[in-house]
C-alpha positions as CSV (number, residue, x, y, z in Angstrom):
1,M,92.6,184.4,18.9
2,R,90.7,184.9,22.1
3,V,91.4,182.6,25.1
4,K,88.4,181.5,27.0
5,K,88.5,181.7,30.8
6,N,87.6,178.8,32.9
7,T,83.9,179.4,33.6
8,V,83.3,176.4,35.8
9,K,82.1,177.4,39.2
10,K,82.0,175.4,42.3
11,S,78.5,174.6,43.4
12,N,79.0,176.4,46.8
13,E,80.1,179.7,45.3
14,I,77.6,182.6,45.4
15,P,77.2,184.3,42.0
16,D,78.7,187.8,41.8
17,D,75.3,189.4,41.0
18,A,73.8,187.9,44.1
19,L,76.7,189.2,46.3
20,E,76.3,192.7,44.7
21,A,72.5,192.7,45.4
22,L,73.1,191.6,49.0
23,A,75.8,194.3,49.5
24,R,73.4,197.0,48.0
25,C,70.8,196.0,50.6
26,L,73.1,195.8,53.6
27,L,75.5,198.7,53.0
28,P,73.0,201.5,54.0
29,A,72.1,199.7,57.2
30,I,75.7,199.1,58.1
31,R,76.6,202.8,57.4
32,S,73.8,204.1,59.5
33,Y,74.7,201.8,62.4
34,Y,78.3,202.9,62.4
35,E,77.3,206.6,62.2
36,S,75.0,206.1,65.2
37,D,76.3,206.8,68.8
38,E,76.0,203.1,69.7
39,G,77.9,202.1,66.6
40,Q,80.7,204.6,67.2
41,R,81.0,203.4,70.8
42,E,81.2,199.8,69.9
43,F,83.7,200.5,67.2
44,A,85.9,202.4,69.6
45,E,85.7,199.5,72.1
46,W,86.6,197.0,69.3
47,K,89.6,199.1,68.3
48,S,90.8,199.3,71.9
49,R,90.5,195.5,72.3
50,Q,92.4,195.0,69.0
51,G,95.3,197.1,70.5
52,T,95.4,195.2,73.7
53,E,95.2,191.8,72.0
54,K,98.1,192.7,69.7
55,S,100.2,194.1,72.5
56,G,99.4,191.0,74.5
57,E,100.5,188.7,71.7
58,A,103.7,190.6,71.3
59,S,104.6,190.1,75.0
60,K,103.9,186.3,74.9
61,P,106.9,184.2,74.2
62,K,106.8,182.1,71.0
63,S,107.0,178.4,71.3
64,G,110.6,177.4,72.1
65,E,111.4,180.9,73.4
66,V,112.2,181.7,77.1
67,A,110.3,184.7,78.5
């Protein structure tokens, strides 16, 4: 006997086929941007900010701790 999956979707969910269609449209533009000089530069800046934010969080005392 086959068990049916719950097929009830919330009204605010986007159907999978719509998400796939959107991804197929956006992916080429996203790839070309990140392959460009500007995209490479902004990605490098973002990566460096991520490193400084993480190191800054590690040096902050947690609540209840003394620095």
